N, C-alpha and C positions, 0 to 999 in steps of 0.2 A: 504494498499500499504507500503510494506516495504521499510524503508532505513536503511537496516544493513550496517555498514561500515566494510571493509574487507580489510585489509594490507598483501600482498603477498611480502615475502623479501626473494629471491632465492629459491622461490617455496613453502617456509614455510610461514603456514597461524598465524599472530599473532592477538590475543585478549589483553586484558588488557588495553584497552582505558582510556586515561584520558581527552586527548583533540586534536584536530586537524584543521587546516584551509588551505584551497586550493584556489588559486587566479589565475585568468585569465583575461588578458587585452589585448585590440585591438591594444596598442600602444607598446606591449613587445612580444617579441618571446616565452621565456621561461616561463611556469608557476610556480610560487612559491607553494611550500609545506611545512608546518610546523607540527611537529606531536609529541607527547609526548605516549610511551607505555612502558609497562612493559616486561623484558625480561621473567619474570616468573610469570605466573597467576594461579587462581585456578583450580586443576585438571590436572595441568602440572607439573610434578616432576624436568624433566632437563630445564635448562636454554638454550635458543634460542639467541644467539647475533646476533647482526646486524653489519655488518661491513662496512667500507667506501668502495664504489665500488660496493657493494652489488644491484644486480637489483631488483626494486620493483614496484607493481602495487597498485594504490589506487582504490577500487570499492566501489561506494555508490548505495545503492539499487539493486546490481548485475548489475551495469554499471560500466566498467571502465572508471575513470576520469582523472587517471593520472598515468604516468608510466615513469621510468627513470633507474638512477642510484643514490645512495647515496653519496653525495658529502663529507657530514661530520657530525658527531653526537658529543651529549655532553652526558656525563654517570653521573648520580646524584645518589648516594646510600648511605643507612645508614644499621645498623643489621638487618632491617626488610623489606626495598625496596632496587629494583634495577631498576631505569627509565631511559628511554633514551630518549632525545628531538634530534629530526631530523629536519635540516634545508636544504632542497635541492630545485632542479629545476626539469623539467620533462626532458625527453631526448633531447630535443632540444637546452637545454645548451651547447652540442658538438660546435654546429654550432656557438652559441654566441661567445664561448671562443677561438677555434679553426682556425687555416688558412684555407682560401679558397684554396689555391693552394701552393704545395712544390715541387713535382717533375713532376706535369702533366701541362695541357696547363694554361699558364697565360693570355692568350687571346683568345676570344671567337667571331666568326663570322655568323652571319646569324641564331640567335637562339632566340625563343620566350623567354620572361620572364619565362613561364612555363618551357620550356625545360632546361634554363640557371639554375632556381634553383634546378629543379632535377639532374642536373649535380654535382652542388656544394652539395646538400643534399647526393646523393647515398652512398659517402663513409663512411657515419656516419649512414647507414641504417635508413635513414627518406624519407618518402614519400611527395609527393607534390600533393594538388589539388586545382583547380581552380576553383573559383564561378563565375567567369565573363570573358569577354572578354579580354586579356592581351594586345592586340595590336599587332603591327607590329614587325618582329623581328629585333633586334638588328644588325645594319650593322657592327659593332664592339663595343665589351665590353670587356673593359682590366682590370684585376685585379692588384689593386694596391699594392706595396711591404709591405707584412705584413699584410694584409687587412685579417679581419675574414671572414668566410662564409656568416655570417648573416649581418655583414656591406655591403658587395657588393650586397646581394640579396635585403637588404632595399634600396640602394642607385638604382639599377636596378627599384625596385618597383616604388619609386618615380617618375622616370623617364615616367612610364605609368600609374601614377596618382592613383595607386591602394595600398589597405593595405596587408601587411603580417604577419600573426602572427600563433602561433603554436596552436594544438588544444588540449594542454596540456598531449598529449603522444607521437606519432612518427610522426605526419602528419603537415606539412607546408600548411596553407591555404591562399590562394591569393585570395582579394575578395575586393569589396567596402562597404562604411559604410550604412549600412543597409540591406544587401543583404541577411545575415542569418535567414531574417524571422521576425514574429511579436512574441511576447509573448502572451500567452492566458490571457484574463481579464486584470487588469490595477492596478497600484500601488495607494494607497488610505490611505492617514495618517489617523489616528484613527482606522482604520478597518484592512487591514492586514497588514500596516507598522507598527512597533513598535516605529521607532524613525527616526529623519531626520537630517540631517546635511548639511547647503548650504555654498556655497563659491560663492562668487559673488565680482568680481573686474573688475575695468577699468584702472589698473596699465598698461597693455600691450595694450589699445586702444588709438586711435588717431582721433583727428578730421579730418584730413588730410593725406591720405597714398599717396606719391608718389613712382613711381617704374621708375628707369632710367637704362638706357641698356647702357654698355661701348662699344657696338658692333659700328665699326667705319665706315663700309661700310652698304649699304641698301642691301647687298647679302642675301636672304632667308626670308626677313621682308615683310610683305604684305603692303598693300599700307598706312592703318593707322599707322602702326609702322613706316613707312619711314617717312610719313610727321609729325608725333609727336613721337620724340625720347624719349617719357617719358608716364606715364599713371597715371591718379589719380582717388582716389576715396575718397567719405567723409561719416564719420559716424556722422549721424544727431544727436544722442544721448549723443554726446561729445560735450557739450556747450561751452567750453573755447576752446581756440587756443592752440592745441597739435598736432604740425604736424611732422611728419616722412618722412624720404627720405631713400629708400632702392636703393642702386647703385650697379650695375654689374649683376643684375639677368636678366638674357635671358628667353623670352617667349620660352613655349613648342610649338611643331607643332601645327598649327591651332587657335594660342592664339594672343592676343594683349598685350600690357605692361598693357592696361586699365582694361583688364581681370585680370591680374596678381595682378593689385592694388586692385580692388574689392574682390578678393579671400584673401589677406591679410587681410581685413577689416572684410570680414565673419569669418575668422577662430578665428581673433582675439576675436570678440562678442562672439562666440561660446563657446571658451576656458575659458572666462571671467564669465560662468555660469555653475555651477555643485552642482548636490544634491545628497547625498550618504542618501539612505534608508538600514533600517535592516529590513529586513522580517522575519515573523516567518518561519521557515521550508526552503526547499530546493527548491520548485517547485511553478511555477506558478498557476493559478486557473485550468488550463487543466491539470495539474498532472506532467507536463513536467520540468525537469531540468531548473532553471534560466541559460540563456546563453549570454555571450557577442555578441556583434555587431547584436542584436535584437532590435527590437522598442517596446516601450510599452508607453501605456497612462498613464498620470499621474495625478493625480488630488488632488491638495494640496492648501486648501485655504490659509493656513498661509503664504505660499511661494509664493502665488498668481499664481499657475501653473495649467493649464488643455490643456494640449497638449501632441502631441506624443514626445517622446525623445527617444535618443539611448542609449542603455546599453553600457556603454564603459569598464566595469570592474565588476566581478563578484567573491566575495569571500564567497565560502562555509564553513561554522564552525561548530565545535561541542565542547562545554564545560560541564562542571559539573552542573556551575550554571545556563544556559540559555538553554541548550539542542540546537537542529538544529536550525540554523539561517543561514541567506544569506545577505550578505551585497551588494548591487548595485548602482553602481556609473553612474548617468546619465546626459546627456548633450546634447544639441542642436545638430542634427545631422551635422551641418554645421562645428563644430569644428572638423570633421574627412573627411569631403569631401577635395578632391585633385586635383590638376591642373598638367598635365604632365609637366616634368622638360626637358630643353633642352639637348639632348644627346651631349657626345663628341666623334667627328668622326675623329678627326686631327691624332690621331696615336702618340699622344705627350707624354707628361709626364704621367708615372705612369704604363705603360706597363715592365713587367720584362723581356721583350723578350724571346728568346726561343722558346717552342712548340704553336703553335695555331692552335685553334679547329676551322674549317670552316665546318658547316652543309651541305654546298653543295660541300665538296671534298671528297676522298676517306680516307682520314684520320681516324683511328679508335683507 
């Protein structure tokens, strides 16, 4: 199976590879890419300069893995060599950097999360794909003054308890933890895993998590929240007295404050344990590229792990010294599980006024 690397910049194919790395994370919108190439290589007489703003496409084994525009570059040269180092992001970088609304609607009504994301991504030539049910339409969603498109999408995604991240090219994926499937085979330290680095921390974990609402009336609360204006959850693994109180967090639809407290505990536990494995090659046991948001069984006697974990980040690398490698960051799935957040339906602070987009109106 060929894993040839091909970089196309403004339609020109580049060889002269020295090294590259490409990283996708499920808690980041834009994939990161770093690569070093020569502007001139064997068999090519003329230089092929790479310029800022050039469109690029990176393919591994004939599969496009990254696409976007060159943000910036560093040129390193001497009488014999002329190398270019590119540090850039995929095409999703535009929604990370740029405004959600300038002259168009600043307020949207009766749109689902998918439709809202499509509205915000469309001016940048990006598409949206949902792998899960994204919930009921928003009665009202207002763009905050100066808010970027990604900040608005991420805020809306939290209210629907889903993840949103880029596919490394031009598509935003809306999903939940683990819905992208399972990797073939497993991670086995000492066999297909070359090395491992574990991070285990209790710094953000507490023996008692208390969530209290600032809501003054019982309107919209269920009976449990009305009788108990706070929710509590205990983390039995923390044996000394370490309480935390979270004030002002409103439960989302169908939730209680106790459920939010339990969620905070589970997320802190999940994020307090992660392991990074360096794998030989770019593919799993079944020949597919390692992908983020997939589950994989990990068997590591030294770390005392024998269970399914979620791949939260994937970095494909090529270096002269180590060849093809993949770095996988894995963690318990609960580190990325979400609960819906309460919506702001008041129409108060945040809307810039002006045009309102209502899916149920005739406005276009």
